[in-house]
DSSP file (Angstrom, degrees, kcal/mol; ACC not computed):
  #  RESIDUE AA STRUCTURE BP1 BP2  ACC     N-H-->O    O-->H-N    N-H-->O    O-->H-N    TCO  KAPPA ALPHA  PHI   PSI    X-CA   Y-CA   Z-CA
    1    1 A M     >        0   0    0      0, 0.0     4,-1.9     0, 0.0     5,-0.1   0.000 360.0 360.0 360.0 -49.5    0.0    0.0    0.0
    2    2 A I  H  >  +     0   0    0      1,-0.2     4,-2.6     2,-0.2     5,-0.2   0.873 360.0  55.8 -66.3 -36.3    2.7    2.5    1.0
    3    3 A E  H  > S+     0   0    0      1,-0.2     4,-2.2     2,-0.2    -1,-0.2   0.892 106.7  50.2 -62.6 -38.7    4.8    1.5   -2.0
    4    4 A M  H  > S+     0   0    0      2,-0.2     4,-2.1     1,-0.2    -2,-0.2   0.898 111.0  49.0 -66.4 -40.2    1.8    2.3   -4.3
    5    5 A L  H  X S+     0   0    0     -4,-1.9     4,-1.4     2,-0.2    -2,-0.2   0.922 112.5  47.4 -63.9 -44.1    1.4    5.7   -2.6
    6    6 A V  H  < S+     0   0    0     -4,-2.6    -2,-0.2     1,-0.2    -1,-0.2   0.881 113.3  49.0 -65.5 -37.8    5.2    6.5   -3.0
    7    7 A T  H  < S+     0   0    0     -4,-2.2     4,-0.3    -5,-0.2    -1,-0.2   0.877 119.7  36.4 -68.7 -38.3    5.1    5.4   -6.6
    8    8 A N  H  X S+     0   0    0     -4,-2.1     4,-2.5     1,-0.2     5,-0.2   0.505  92.5  90.7 -95.7  -5.0    2.1    7.5   -7.5
    9    9 A L  H  X S+     0   0    0     -4,-1.4     4,-2.9     1,-0.2     5,-0.3   0.912  85.9  50.0 -61.0 -45.5    2.8   10.5   -5.3
   10   10 A P  H  > S+     0   0    0      0, 0.0     4,-2.4     0, 0.0    -1,-0.2   0.912 112.7  48.3 -59.7 -39.9    4.8   12.5   -8.0
   11   11 A M  H  > S+     0   0    0     -4,-0.3     4,-2.4     2,-0.2    -2,-0.2   0.943 114.1  45.5 -63.5 -47.3    2.0   11.9  -10.5
   12   12 A A  H  X S+     0   0    0     -4,-2.5     4,-2.7     1,-0.2     5,-0.3   0.904 113.6  49.3 -64.7 -41.6   -0.7   13.0   -8.0
   13   13 A L  H  X S+     0   0    0     -4,-2.9     4,-2.8    -5,-0.2     5,-0.4   0.921 111.2  49.6 -63.9 -43.3    1.3   16.1   -6.9
   14   14 A C  H  X S+     0   0    0     -4,-2.4     4,-2.2    -5,-0.3    -2,-0.2   0.930 114.0  45.4 -60.5 -45.5    2.0   17.1  -10.5
   15   15 A L  H  X S+     0   0    0     -4,-2.4     4,-2.2     2,-0.2    -2,-0.2   0.924 117.5  42.3 -66.7 -44.6   -1.7   16.8  -11.4
   16   16 A M  H  X S+     0   0    0     -4,-2.7     4,-2.4     2,-0.2    -2,-0.2   0.926 117.4  45.7 -70.1 -44.3   -3.1   18.6   -8.3
   17   17 A L  H  X S+     0   0    0     -4,-2.8     4,-2.4    -5,-0.3    -2,-0.2   0.904 113.6  50.5 -65.5 -40.1   -0.5   21.4   -8.3
   18   18 A G  H  X S+     0   0    0     -4,-2.2     4,-2.0    -5,-0.4    -2,-0.2   0.917 111.0  48.0 -62.7 -43.9   -0.9   21.9  -12.1
   19   19 A A  H  X S+     0   0    0     -4,-2.2     4,-2.1     1,-0.2    -2,-0.2   0.905 111.5  51.2 -63.5 -40.9   -4.7   22.1  -11.7
   20   20 A G  H  X S+     0   0    0     -4,-2.4     4,-2.2     1,-0.2    -2,-0.2   0.906 109.5  49.5 -62.6 -41.8   -4.3   24.6   -8.9
   21   21 A L  H  X S+     0   0    0     -4,-2.4     4,-2.1     2,-0.2    -1,-0.2   0.861 108.6  53.1 -66.8 -35.2   -2.0   26.8  -10.9
   22   22 A I  H  X S+     0   0    0     -4,-2.0     4,-0.9     2,-0.2    -1,-0.2   0.910 109.5  48.6 -65.9 -40.4   -4.4   26.8  -13.8
   23   23 A I  H >X S+     0   0    0     -4,-2.1     3,-0.6     1,-0.2     4,-0.6   0.900 110.1  51.9 -65.1 -39.5   -7.2   28.0  -11.5
   24   24 A V  H >< S+     0   0    0     -4,-2.2     3,-1.2     1,-0.2     4,-0.4   0.887 103.1  59.9 -62.0 -37.8   -4.9   30.7  -10.1
   25   25 A E  H >< S+     0   0    0     -4,-2.1     3,-1.0     1,-0.3    -1,-0.2   0.778  91.0  69.2 -62.3 -26.9   -4.2   31.8  -13.7
   26   26 A V  H << S+     0   0    0     -4,-0.9    -1,-0.3    -3,-0.6    -2,-0.2   0.851 102.6  44.6 -59.6 -33.3   -7.9   32.5  -14.2
   27   27 A F  T << S+     0   0    0     -3,-1.2    -1,-0.2    -4,-0.6    -2,-0.2   0.479 101.6  79.0 -93.3  -2.7   -7.6   35.4  -11.8
   28   28 A L  S <  S-     0   0    0     -3,-1.0     2,-0.1    -4,-0.4     4,-0.1  -0.847  86.3-111.1-105.4 142.8   -4.4   36.9  -13.2
   29   29 A P  S    S+     0   0    0      0, 0.0     3,-0.1     0, 0.0    -2,-0.1  -0.433  80.2   3.5 -71.1 144.6   -4.3   39.0  -16.4
   30   30 A G  S    S-     0   0    0      1,-0.1     2,-0.6    -2,-0.1    -2,-0.1  -0.197  99.6 -68.1  79.2-173.1   -2.7   37.4  -19.4
   31   31 A F  S    S+     0   0    0      4,-0.0    -1,-0.1     3,-0.0     2,-0.1  -0.876  75.5 151.9-119.1  94.3   -1.2   33.9  -19.8
   32   32 A G     >  -     0   0    0     -2,-0.6     4,-2.4    -7,-0.1     5,-0.2  -0.042  56.5 -51.3-110.8-152.8    1.8   34.0  -17.5
   33   33 A L  H  > S+     0   0    0      1,-0.2     4,-2.8     2,-0.2     5,-0.3   0.864 126.1  51.9 -58.2 -45.7    4.0   31.8  -15.4
   34   34 A P  H  > S+     0   0    0      0, 0.0     4,-2.4     0, 0.0    -1,-0.2   0.916 113.2  45.7 -61.6 -40.2    1.2   30.1  -13.3
   35   35 A G  H  > S+     0   0    0      2,-0.2     4,-2.3    -3,-0.2    -2,-0.2   0.928 115.8  44.3 -67.6 -45.3   -0.7   29.1  -16.4
   36   36 A I  H  X S+     0   0    0     -4,-2.4     4,-2.4     2,-0.2    -1,-0.2   0.926 115.8  48.1 -65.2 -44.5    2.3   27.8  -18.3
   37   37 A S  H  X S+     0   0    0     -4,-2.8     4,-2.8    -5,-0.2    -2,-0.2   0.900 111.3  51.4 -62.9 -40.5    3.5   25.9  -15.2
   38   38 A G  H  X S+     0   0    0     -4,-2.4     4,-2.4    -5,-0.3    -2,-0.2   0.918 110.7  46.9 -62.7 -44.6    0.1   24.5  -14.6
   39   39 A V  H  X S+     0   0    0     -4,-2.3     4,-2.2     2,-0.2    -1,-0.2   0.910 113.8  48.8 -64.6 -41.6   -0.2   23.2  -18.1
   40   40 A V  H  X S+     0   0    0     -4,-2.4     4,-2.6     2,-0.2    -2,-0.2   0.924 112.1  48.5 -63.9 -44.4    3.3   21.7  -18.0
   41   41 A L  H  X S+     0   0    0     -4,-2.8     4,-2.8     2,-0.2    -2,-0.2   0.895 111.0  49.6 -65.0 -39.6    2.6   20.0  -14.6
   42   42 A V  H  X S+     0   0    0     -4,-2.4     4,-2.2     2,-0.2    -1,-0.2   0.906 112.2  49.6 -64.2 -39.5   -0.7   18.5  -15.8
   43   43 A G  H  X S+     0   0    0     -4,-2.2     4,-2.3     2,-0.2    -2,-0.2   0.912 111.9  47.1 -63.5 -43.0    1.2   17.3  -18.9
   44   44 A V  H  X S+     0   0    0     -4,-2.6     4,-2.6     2,-0.2    -2,-0.2   0.917 112.2  50.4 -65.4 -42.9    4.0   15.7  -16.8
   45   45 A G  H  X S+     0   0    0     -4,-2.8     4,-2.1     1,-0.2    -2,-0.2   0.891 110.7  49.3 -61.6 -38.9    1.4   14.1  -14.5
   46   46 A T  H  X S+     0   0    0     -4,-2.2     4,-2.3     2,-0.2    -2,-0.2   0.900 110.6  50.0 -66.9 -41.0   -0.4   12.7  -17.5
   47   47 A L  H  X S+     0   0    0     -4,-2.3     4,-2.2     2,-0.2    -2,-0.2   0.909 110.5  50.1 -63.5 -41.8    2.8   11.3  -18.9
   48   48 A L  H  X S+     0   0    0     -4,-2.6     4,-2.0     1,-0.2    -2,-0.2   0.904 110.7  49.6 -62.6 -40.4    3.6    9.7  -15.5
   49   49 A A  H  X>S+     0   0    0     -4,-2.1     4,-2.9     1,-0.2     5,-0.5   0.893 110.3  51.3 -64.2 -38.9    0.2    8.2  -15.4
   50   50 A G  H  X5S+     0   0    0     -4,-2.3     4,-1.3     1,-0.2    -2,-0.2   0.871 109.7  49.3 -65.4 -37.1    0.7    6.9  -19.0
   51   51 A M  H  <5S+     0   0    0     -4,-2.2    -1,-0.2     2,-0.2    -2,-0.2   0.866 120.3  35.8 -70.4 -35.7    4.0    5.3  -18.0
   52   52 A H  H  <5S+     0   0    0     -4,-2.0    -2,-0.2    -5,-0.2    -3,-0.2   0.861 135.3  17.2 -85.3 -37.5    2.6    3.5  -14.9
   53   53 A F  H  <5S-     0   0    0     -4,-2.9     4,-0.2     1,-0.3    -3,-0.2   0.513 109.8 -97.3-119.9  -8.4   -1.0    2.6  -16.1
   54   54 A G     X< -     0   0    0     -4,-1.3     4,-1.7    -5,-0.5    -1,-0.3  -0.255  38.4 -76.7 108.0 163.3   -1.0    2.8  -19.9
   55   55 A A  H  > S+     0   0    0      1,-0.2     4,-2.6     2,-0.2     5,-0.2   0.854 123.6  56.6 -68.3 -37.7   -2.1    5.3  -22.5
   56   56 A L  H  > S+     0   0    0      1,-0.2     4,-2.2     2,-0.2    -1,-0.2   0.902 108.8  46.6 -64.0 -40.7   -5.8    4.7  -22.2
   57   57 A V  H  > S+     0   0    0     -4,-0.2     4,-2.8     2,-0.2    -1,-0.2   0.897 111.6  52.2 -66.4 -40.3   -5.7    5.5  -18.5
   58   58 A A  H  X S+     0   0    0     -4,-1.7     4,-2.4     2,-0.2    -2,-0.2   0.913 111.0  46.5 -63.6 -43.1   -3.6    8.7  -19.2
   59   59 A V  H  X S+     0   0    0     -4,-2.6     4,-2.3     2,-0.2    -1,-0.2   0.921 113.8  48.6 -65.5 -43.6   -6.1    9.9  -21.8
   60   60 A G  H  X S+     0   0    0     -4,-2.2     4,-2.2    -5,-0.2    -2,-0.2   0.914 111.8  49.4 -61.7 -43.0   -9.1    9.2  -19.5
   61   61 A L  H  X S+     0   0    0     -4,-2.8     4,-2.5     1,-0.2    -2,-0.2   0.905 109.9  51.4 -62.3 -42.4   -7.3   11.0  -16.6
   62   62 A L  H  X S+     0   0    0     -4,-2.4     4,-2.4     1,-0.2    -2,-0.2   0.909 110.0  49.1 -62.7 -42.0   -6.6   14.0  -18.8
   63   63 A L  H  X S+     0   0    0     -4,-2.3     4,-2.2     2,-0.2    -1,-0.2   0.896 111.4  49.7 -64.3 -39.7  -10.3   14.2  -19.9
   64   64 A V  H  X S+     0   0    0     -4,-2.2     4,-2.7     2,-0.2     5,-0.2   0.914 110.8  49.9 -64.6 -42.4  -11.4   14.0  -16.3
   65   65 A I  H  X S+     0   0    0     -4,-2.5     4,-2.6     1,-0.2    -2,-0.2   0.911 110.7  49.4 -63.1 -42.9   -9.0   16.7  -15.3
   66   66 A I  H  X S+     0   0    0     -4,-2.4     4,-2.2     2,-0.2    -1,-0.2   0.914 112.9  47.2 -63.0 -42.6  -10.2   19.0  -18.1
   67   67 A A  H  X S+     0   0    0     -4,-2.2     4,-2.3     2,-0.2    -2,-0.2   0.925 113.4  47.5 -65.3 -44.6  -13.8   18.4  -17.1
   68   68 A V  H  X S+     0   0    0     -4,-2.7     4,-2.9     1,-0.2     5,-0.2   0.912 112.2  50.2 -64.1 -41.8  -13.1   19.0  -13.4
   69   69 A L  H  X S+     0   0    0     -4,-2.6     4,-2.9    -5,-0.2     5,-0.3   0.905 109.4  51.4 -62.6 -40.9  -11.2   22.2  -14.2
   70   70 A A  H  X S+     0   0    0     -4,-2.2     4,-2.2    -5,-0.2    -2,-0.2   0.927 113.2  44.6 -62.5 -43.9  -14.0   23.5  -16.4
   71   71 A V  H  X S+     0   0    0     -4,-2.3     4,-2.6     2,-0.2    -2,-0.2   0.927 115.5  47.6 -66.0 -44.8  -16.5   22.9  -13.7
   72   72 A L  H  X S+     0   0    0     -4,-2.9     4,-2.9     2,-0.2     5,-0.2   0.927 113.0  47.2 -63.4 -45.3  -14.3   24.4  -11.0
   73   73 A I  H  X S+     0   0    0     -4,-2.9     4,-2.5     2,-0.2     5,-0.2   0.914 113.4  49.2 -64.5 -41.3  -13.4   27.5  -13.0
   74   74 A S  H  X S+     0   0    0     -4,-2.2     4,-2.3    -5,-0.3    -2,-0.2   0.931 113.7  46.0 -61.4 -45.7  -17.1   28.0  -13.9
   75   75 A W  H  X S+     0   0    0     -4,-2.6     4,-2.5     2,-0.2     5,-0.2   0.910 113.5  48.6 -64.7 -42.8  -18.1   27.7  -10.3
   76   76 A V  H  X S+     0   0    0     -4,-2.9     4,-2.1     2,-0.2    -2,-0.2   0.914 113.3  46.9 -65.2 -42.9  -15.3   30.0   -9.0
   77   77 A L  H  X S+     0   0    0     -4,-2.5     4,-1.9    -5,-0.2    -1,-0.2   0.895 112.9  49.5 -66.7 -38.7  -16.1   32.7  -11.6
   78   78 A R  H  X S+     0   0    0     -4,-2.3     4,-2.1    -5,-0.2     5,-0.4   0.924 113.8  45.0 -65.9 -43.7  -19.9   32.5  -10.9
   79   79 A S  H  X S+     0   0    0     -4,-2.5     4,-1.9     1,-0.2     6,-0.7   0.830 111.6  54.2 -70.1 -29.6  -19.3   32.8   -7.1
   80   80 A A  H  < S+     0   0    0     -4,-2.1    -1,-0.2    -5,-0.2    -2,-0.2   0.877 113.6  41.6 -68.5 -36.2  -16.8   35.6   -7.7
   81   81 A A  H  < S+     0   0    0     -4,-1.9    -2,-0.2    -5,-0.1    -1,-0.2   0.821 136.2  11.7 -81.3 -31.2  -19.4   37.5   -9.7
   82   82 A K  H  < S+     0   0    0     -4,-2.1    -3,-0.2    -5,-0.2    -2,-0.2   0.584 115.4  63.4-123.5 -14.8  -22.4   36.9   -7.5
   83   83 A G  S >< S-     0   0    0     -4,-1.9     3,-1.5    -5,-0.4     4,-0.3   0.117 104.2 -58.6-100.3-151.4  -21.3   35.4   -4.3
   84   84 A A  G >  S+     0   0    0      1,-0.3     3,-0.8     2,-0.2    -4,-0.1   0.758 125.9  63.3 -67.0 -26.4  -19.3   36.3   -1.2
   85   85 A M  G >  S+     0   0    0     -6,-0.7     3,-1.6     1,-0.2    -1,-0.3   0.574  78.6  89.4 -75.9  -6.4  -16.2   36.9   -3.3
   86   86 A C  G <  S+     0   0    0     -3,-1.5    -1,-0.2    -7,-0.4    -2,-0.2   0.841  86.9  48.4 -60.0 -35.1  -17.9   39.8   -5.1
   87   87 A G  G <  S+     0   0    0     -3,-0.8    -1,-0.3    -4,-0.3    -2,-0.1   0.466  86.9 119.9 -85.1  -0.7  -16.7   42.3   -2.6
   88   88 A S    X   -     0   0    0     -3,-1.6     3,-0.9    -8,-0.2    -3,-0.0  -0.264  69.6-130.6 -66.9 150.4  -13.1   41.1   -2.7
   89   89 A E  T 3  S+     0   0    0      1,-0.2    -1,-0.1     3,-0.0     4,-0.1   0.595  99.4  77.3 -75.1 -10.7  -10.4   43.4   -3.8
   90   90 A L  T 3  S+     0   0    0     -5,-0.1     2,-0.3     2,-0.1    -1,-0.2   0.747  88.2  67.0 -69.3 -22.9   -9.1   40.8   -6.2
   91   91 A F  S <  S-     0   0    0     -3,-0.9     2,-0.2    -6,-0.2   -64,-0.0  -0.771  83.9-119.4-108.8 144.7  -11.9   41.6   -8.7
   92   92 A L        -     0   0    0     -2,-0.3     2,-0.4     1,-0.0    -2,-0.1  -0.538  28.1-157.1 -76.1 143.0  -12.6   44.7  -10.7
   93   93 A H        -     0   0    0     -2,-0.2     2,-0.3    -4,-0.1    -6,-0.0  -0.955  19.0-116.2-123.0 142.5  -15.8   46.5  -10.0
   94   94 A E        -     0   0    0     -2,-0.4     2,-0.5     2,-0.0     0, 0.0  -0.570  29.5-146.1 -73.3 137.2  -17.7   48.8  -12.3
   95   95 A K        -     0   0    0     -2,-0.3     2,-1.5     1,-0.0     3,-0.2  -0.899   8.7-143.7-107.3 134.5  -17.9   52.3  -10.9
   96   96 A D     >  +     0   0    0     -2,-0.5     4,-0.9     1,-0.2    -2,-0.0  -0.619  35.5 161.9 -92.1  75.6  -21.0   54.4  -11.6
   97   97 A E  T  4 S+     0   0    0     -2,-1.5     4,-0.3     1,-0.2    -1,-0.2   0.855  75.4  33.9 -68.6 -35.3  -19.0   57.6  -11.8
   98   98 A L  T  > S+     0   0    0     -3,-0.2     4,-1.2     2,-0.1    -1,-0.2   0.676 101.2  79.2 -93.0 -17.6  -21.7   59.6  -13.6
   99   99 A G  H  > S+     0   0    0      1,-0.2     4,-0.6     2,-0.2     3,-0.5   0.908  97.5  41.2 -59.3 -46.7  -24.7   57.9  -11.9
  100  100 A G  H  X S+     0   0    0     -4,-0.9     4,-0.9     1,-0.2     3,-0.2   0.780 110.2  60.4 -72.7 -25.4  -24.5   59.9   -8.7
  101  101 A G  H  > S+     0   0    0     -4,-0.3     4,-1.8     1,-0.2    -1,-0.2   0.733  90.0  68.9 -75.6 -22.2  -23.7   63.1  -10.6
  102  102 A H  H  X S+     0   0    0     -4,-1.2     4,-0.9    -3,-0.5    -1,-0.2   0.905  99.1  49.0 -65.0 -40.8  -27.0   63.2  -12.6
  103  103 A A  H >< S+     0   0    0     -4,-0.6     3,-0.6    -3,-0.2     4,-0.3   0.890 110.6  51.8 -65.1 -37.1  -29.1   63.9   -9.5
  104  104 A D  H >< S+     0   0    0     -4,-0.9     3,-1.4     1,-0.2    -1,-0.2   0.843 101.7  60.7 -67.0 -32.5  -26.7   66.7   -8.6
  105  105 A M  H >< S+     0   0    0     -4,-1.8     3,-1.8     1,-0.3     4,-0.3   0.745  87.9  73.0 -68.2 -22.5  -27.0   68.2  -12.1
  106  106 A Q  G X< S+     0   0    0     -4,-0.9     3,-1.3    -3,-0.6    -1,-0.3   0.762  83.2  70.6 -62.0 -22.7  -30.7   68.6  -11.5
  107  107 A A  G <  S+     0   0    0     -3,-1.4    -1,-0.3    -4,-0.3    -2,-0.2   0.736  89.8  61.6 -65.8 -21.2  -29.8   71.5   -9.1
  108  108 A F  G X  S+     0   0    0     -3,-1.8     3,-2.5    -4,-0.2    41,-0.3   0.625  73.6 116.4 -80.7 -12.6  -28.7   73.5  -12.2
  109  109 A V  T <  S+     0   0    0     -3,-1.3    41,-0.2    -4,-0.3     3,-0.1  -0.375  82.9  19.3 -60.8 128.9  -32.2   73.5  -13.7
  110  110 A G  T 3  S+     0   0    0     39,-2.9    -1,-0.3     1,-0.3    40,-0.1   0.231  92.9 133.9  94.4 -12.4  -33.4   77.1  -13.8
  111  111 A K    <   -     0   0    0     -3,-2.5    38,-2.4    38,-0.1     2,-0.4  -0.412  45.2-144.0 -70.8 146.1  -29.9   78.6  -13.5
  112  112 A R  E     +A  148   0A   0     36,-0.2    16,-0.3    -3,-0.1     2,-0.2  -0.869  32.8 137.1-112.3 146.7  -29.0   81.4  -15.9
  113  113 A G  E     -A  147   0A   0     34,-2.7    34,-2.8    -2,-0.4     2,-0.3  -0.842  44.4 -86.9-161.1-163.4  -25.6   82.0  -17.4
  114  114 A K  E     -AB 146 126A   0     12,-2.0    12,-3.6    -2,-0.2     2,-0.3  -0.921  34.5-112.1-125.3 149.3  -23.8   82.9  -20.6
  115  115 A T  E     - B   0 125A   0     30,-1.8    29,-2.1    -2,-0.3    10,-0.3  -0.634  18.8-165.7 -78.0 137.2  -22.6   80.9  -23.5
  116  116 A M  S    S+     0   0    0      8,-3.0     2,-0.3    -2,-0.3     9,-0.2   0.612  75.8  19.9 -95.2 -17.3  -18.8   80.7  -23.8
  117  117 A S  S    S-     0   0    0      7,-1.3     2,-0.3    25,-0.1    27,-0.2  -0.882 100.2 -76.1-140.9 171.6  -18.9   79.3  -27.3
  118  118 A V        -     0   0    0     -2,-0.3     2,-0.7    25,-0.1    24,-0.2  -0.555  43.0-141.4 -70.4 133.6  -21.3   79.2  -30.2
  119  119 A L  B     +F  141   0B   0     22,-3.0    22,-2.4    -2,-0.3     4,-0.2  -0.878  24.8 173.6-100.3 112.4  -24.0   76.5  -29.6
  120  120 A R  S    S-     0   0    0      2,-1.4    20,-0.1    -2,-0.7    -1,-0.1  -0.409  94.1 -56.1-137.2  64.3  -24.8   74.7  -32.8
  121  121 A P  S    S+     0   0    0      0, 0.0    15,-1.6     0, 0.0     2,-0.3  -0.966 137.6  46.5 -90.4  -4.3  -26.5   73.0  -31.0
  122  122 A A  E     + C   0 135A   0     13,-0.2    -2,-1.4    -3,-0.1     2,-0.3  -0.705  65.8 113.6-102.4 154.3  -23.7   71.9  -28.5
  123  123 A G  E     - C   0 134A   0     11,-2.3    11,-2.7    -2,-0.3     2,-0.4  -0.950  59.1 -57.1 178.3-159.6  -21.1   74.1  -26.8
  124  124 A I  E     - C   0 133A   0     -2,-0.3    -8,-3.0     9,-0.2    -7,-1.3  -0.888  39.0-172.4-113.8 137.6  -19.9   75.5  -23.5
  125  125 A G  E     -BC 115 132A   0      7,-2.7     7,-2.9    -2,-0.4     2,-0.5  -0.953  16.8-139.7-126.5 150.0  -21.9   77.6  -21.0
  126  126 A D  E     -BC 114 131A   0    -12,-3.6   -12,-2.0    -2,-0.3     2,-0.5  -0.943  19.3-179.9-111.2 121.7  -20.8   79.4  -17.9
  127  127 A F  E >  S- C   0 130A   0      3,-2.8     3,-1.4    -2,-0.5   -14,-0.2  -0.911  74.7 -32.8-125.6 101.8  -23.2   79.3  -14.9
  128  128 A D  T 3  S-     0   0    0     -2,-0.5    -1,-0.1   -16,-0.3     3,-0.1   0.885 126.6 -44.4  54.2  43.7  -22.0   81.2  -11.8
  129  129 A G  T 3  S+     0   0    0      1,-0.2     2,-0.6     0, 0.0    -1,-0.3   0.432 115.5 117.3  84.8  -0.5  -18.4   80.3  -12.7
  130  130 A V  E <   -C  127   0A   0     -3,-1.4    -3,-2.8     2,-0.0     2,-0.5  -0.896  55.9-147.5-103.6 119.7  -19.1   76.7  -13.5
  131  131 A R  E     +C  126   0A   0     -2,-0.6     2,-0.3    -5,-0.2    -5,-0.2  -0.745  23.6 178.6 -88.6 128.3  -18.4   75.7  -17.1
  132  132 A L  E     -C  125   0A   0     -7,-2.9    -7,-2.7    -2,-0.5     2,-0.6  -0.949  34.7-118.0-129.8 147.5  -20.7   73.1  -18.5
  133  133 A N  E     +C  124   0A   0     -2,-0.3    24,-0.5    -9,-0.2     2,-0.3  -0.770  48.0 176.4 -79.3 122.2  -21.2   71.3  -21.8
  134  134 A V  E     -C  123   0A   0    -11,-2.7   -11,-2.3    -2,-0.6     2,-0.3  -0.848  21.7-154.5-129.0 162.3  -24.7   72.3  -22.9
  135  135 A V  E     -Cd 122 158A   0     22,-2.8    24,-2.8    -2,-0.3   -13,-0.2  -0.946  15.0-131.2-132.5 156.3  -26.9   71.7  -25.9
  136  136 A T  E     - d   0 159A   0    -15,-1.6    24,-0.2    -2,-0.3     4,-0.0  -0.430  34.4-101.5 -95.4 176.7  -29.8   73.7  -27.2
  137  137 A E  S    S-     0   0    0     22,-0.6    23,-0.1    -2,-0.1    -1,-0.1   0.390  87.0 -66.5 -78.5   4.9  -33.2   72.5  -28.2
  138  138 A G  S    S+     0   0    0      1,-0.4     2,-0.1   -17,-0.1   -16,-0.1   0.185 103.9 114.1 132.7 -15.2  -32.0   72.6  -31.8
  139  139 A S        -     0   0    0    -18,-0.1    -1,-0.4     1,-0.1     2,-0.4  -0.442  68.6-109.0 -87.4 161.4  -31.5   76.3  -32.4
  140  140 A F        -     0   0    0    -20,-0.1     2,-0.4    -2,-0.1   -20,-0.2  -0.740  34.2-170.6 -86.4 130.9  -28.3   78.2  -33.1
  141  141 A I  B     -F  119   0B   0    -22,-2.4   -22,-3.0    -2,-0.4     3,-0.1  -0.993  16.4-131.2-128.5 128.4  -27.1   80.4  -30.2
  142  142 A N    >   -     0   0    0     -2,-0.4     3,-1.2   -24,-0.2   -27,-0.2  -0.259  35.3 -88.0 -71.7 160.8  -24.2   82.9  -30.5
  143  143 A S  T 3  S+     0   0    0      1,-0.2   -27,-0.2   -27,-0.1    -1,-0.1  -0.432 112.3  28.7 -66.9 142.4  -21.4   83.1  -28.0
  144  144 A G  T 3  S+     0   0    0    -29,-2.1     2,-0.3     1,-0.3    -1,-0.2   0.489  85.8 140.5  85.3   4.5  -22.1   85.5  -25.1
  145  145 A T    <   -     0   0    0     -3,-1.2   -30,-1.8     1,-0.1     2,-0.3  -0.599  58.3-114.0 -82.3 139.7  -25.8   85.0  -25.2
  146  146 A D  E     +A  114   0A   0     -2,-0.3    16,-2.3   -32,-0.2    17,-0.5  -0.579  44.8 178.1 -71.1 130.5  -27.7   84.8  -21.9
  147  147 A V  E     -AE 113 161A   0    -34,-2.8   -34,-2.7    -2,-0.3     2,-0.4  -0.893  21.4-146.9-133.1 162.4  -29.2   81.3  -21.5
  148  148 A E  E     -AE 112 160A   0     12,-2.5    12,-1.8    -2,-0.3     2,-0.6  -0.987  23.2-120.5-129.6 140.7  -31.2   79.3  -19.0
  149  149 A I  E     + E   0 159A   0    -38,-2.4   -39,-2.9    -2,-0.4    10,-0.3  -0.708  31.4 176.5 -80.0 119.6  -31.0   75.6  -18.2
  150  150 A I  E     -     0   0A   0      8,-2.4     2,-0.3    -2,-0.6     9,-0.2   0.740  59.8  -8.5 -99.5 -25.8  -34.4   74.2  -18.8
  151  151 A R  E     - E   0 158A   0      7,-1.3     7,-2.7   -43,-0.1     2,-0.4  -0.983  51.0-137.7-164.7 159.9  -33.8   70.5  -18.1
  152  152 A V  E     - E   0 157A   0     -2,-0.3     2,-0.6     5,-0.2     5,-0.2  -0.993  14.8-174.1-123.9 123.9  -31.2   67.8  -17.5
  153  153 A E  E >   - E   0 156A   0      3,-3.1     3,-2.0    -2,-0.4     2,-0.5  -0.857  65.3 -60.9-119.1  92.5  -31.4   64.5  -19.2
  154  154 A G  T 3  S-     0   0    0     -2,-0.6   -49,-0.1     1,-0.3     0, 0.0  -0.584 121.1 -16.9  69.1-118.4  -28.7   62.2  -17.9
  155  155 A S  T 3  S+     0   0    0     -2,-0.5     2,-0.6    -3,-0.1    -1,-0.3   0.355 118.0 102.0 -97.7   5.2  -25.5   64.0  -18.7
  156  156 A R  E <   - E   0 153A   0     -3,-2.0    -3,-3.1   -22,-0.0     2,-0.6  -0.806  55.4-162.9 -95.0 121.1  -27.2   66.2  -21.3
  157  157 A I  E     - E   0 152A   0     -2,-0.6   -22,-2.8   -24,-0.5     2,-0.4  -0.921   8.1-156.2-107.8 117.3  -27.9   69.8  -20.1
  158  158 A V  E     -dE 135 151A   0     -7,-2.7    -8,-2.4    -2,-0.6    -7,-1.3  -0.799  14.8-179.8-100.9 131.3  -30.5   71.5  -22.3
  159  159 A V  E     -dE 136 149A   0    -24,-2.8   -22,-0.6    -2,-0.4   -10,-0.2  -0.819  12.7-164.9-124.1 163.5  -30.5   75.4  -22.5
  160  160 A R  E     - E   0 148A   0    -12,-1.8   -12,-2.5    -2,-0.3     2,-0.0  -0.980  35.9 -94.1-142.2 153.6  -32.6   78.1  -24.2
  161  161 A P  E     - E   0 147A   0      0, 0.0   -14,-0.3     0, 0.0     3,-0.2  -0.373  22.9-155.2 -67.8 146.5  -31.9   81.8  -24.7
  162  162 A T  S >  S+     0   0    0    -16,-2.3     3,-1.2     1,-0.1   -15,-0.1   0.398  71.2  95.7-101.4   1.7  -33.4   84.1  -22.1
  163  163 A D  T 3  S+     0   0    0    -17,-0.5    -1,-0.1     1,-0.3   -16,-0.1   0.886  88.5  43.5 -59.0 -41.0  -33.5   87.2  -24.4
  164  164 A G  T 3         0   0    0      1,-0.2    -1,-0.3    -3,-0.2    -2,-0.1   0.442 360.0 360.0 -87.8   1.8  -37.1   86.6  -25.4
  165  165 A L    <         0   0    0     -3,-1.2    -1,-0.2     0, 0.0    -2,-0.2   0.458 360.0 360.0 -93.1 360.0  -38.3   85.8  -21.9
């Protein structure tokens, strides 16, 4: 029994360490040292299995390892995206940089200012020292014209001239 364990220990270590390195590679950018080492170790473990047990066993073992790795990587990625690992610092998170700012932009509705550039229909407006990218409702507005912010649609700030008001 012990002789069988000692004989098969290098094969088992190569296969387990190789599979572990391949899983680690999933979380690292690019295809680097852990991935290459993992593939080499799985290959060496498969060759050792082929030498001890025959080619058919080695091919079967390789297919089982590939299937188990596919299931493990799928499970780890799913739990990383939706589970407890989601808050981990290892994973990139989308930041809603503009999302919180849209509500703040509603405070500008009704503010009056001057155009800093020609609006045809987009350009720059100055509102109490704050320069904003603004658009008109479709009309052409010259630079230096008094305008008022009439609505904010997401990141789009719509203005109209105040001369006729």
